[in-house]
C-alpha positions in Angstrom: 7.3 25.9 23.9 9.2 23.0 25.0 12.7 24.2 24.5 14.8 27.2 25.1 18.1 28.5 24.0 20.5 29.2 27.1 23.2 31.7 27.7 25.7 29.1 26.6 24.6 29.7 23.0 27.7 30.4 20.8 25.4 31.7 17.8 26.7 29.3 15.4 23.5 28.9 13.7 23.2 24.8 13.8 19.8 25.0 15.5 18.4 27.5 12.9 19.5 25.6 10.0 17.9 22.4 11.4 14.6 23.8 12.4 11.9 22.5 9.7 9.6 25.5 10.4 12.2 28.3 10.8 11.3 29.3 14.1 14.9 30.0 15.2 16.2 33.5 14.4 19.3 35.3 15.4 18.7 37.7 18.5 20.5 40.4 20.0 22.8 38.2 22.3 22.0 34.6 21.1 19.5 32.7 19.0 16.0 32.8 19.9 13.0 30.2 19.4 9.6 31.8 18.4 6.8 30.2 20.5 4.3 30.9 18.2 6.0 29.1 15.3 7.9 26.1 17.2 6.2 22.9 16.9 8.3 21.4 19.5 10.0 18.6 17.4 13.4 18.8 19.3 15.3 19.2 15.9 17.1 22.2 17.3 18.2 20.4 20.6 19.7 17.5 18.6 21.5 19.8 16.3 23.1 22.1 19.0 26.9 21.1 19.0 27.4 22.3 22.5 24.0 21.5 24.2 22.7 25.1 24.7 19.2 24.0 24.0 17.2 22.5 26.7 13.7 21.3 27.6 11.8 24.1 29.2 
């Protein structure tokens, strides 16, 4: 997986809404990326309003 959601996540859901393969789900503390579903397209990183998604 090329991306991870950091602790700065505010759980706004913008990343999940922008994921073309629905690889992002709400986790216990923040949204999480399912590595098996992720296609490394970068849509989540571009869609995060606070920059909480970074290349891993």
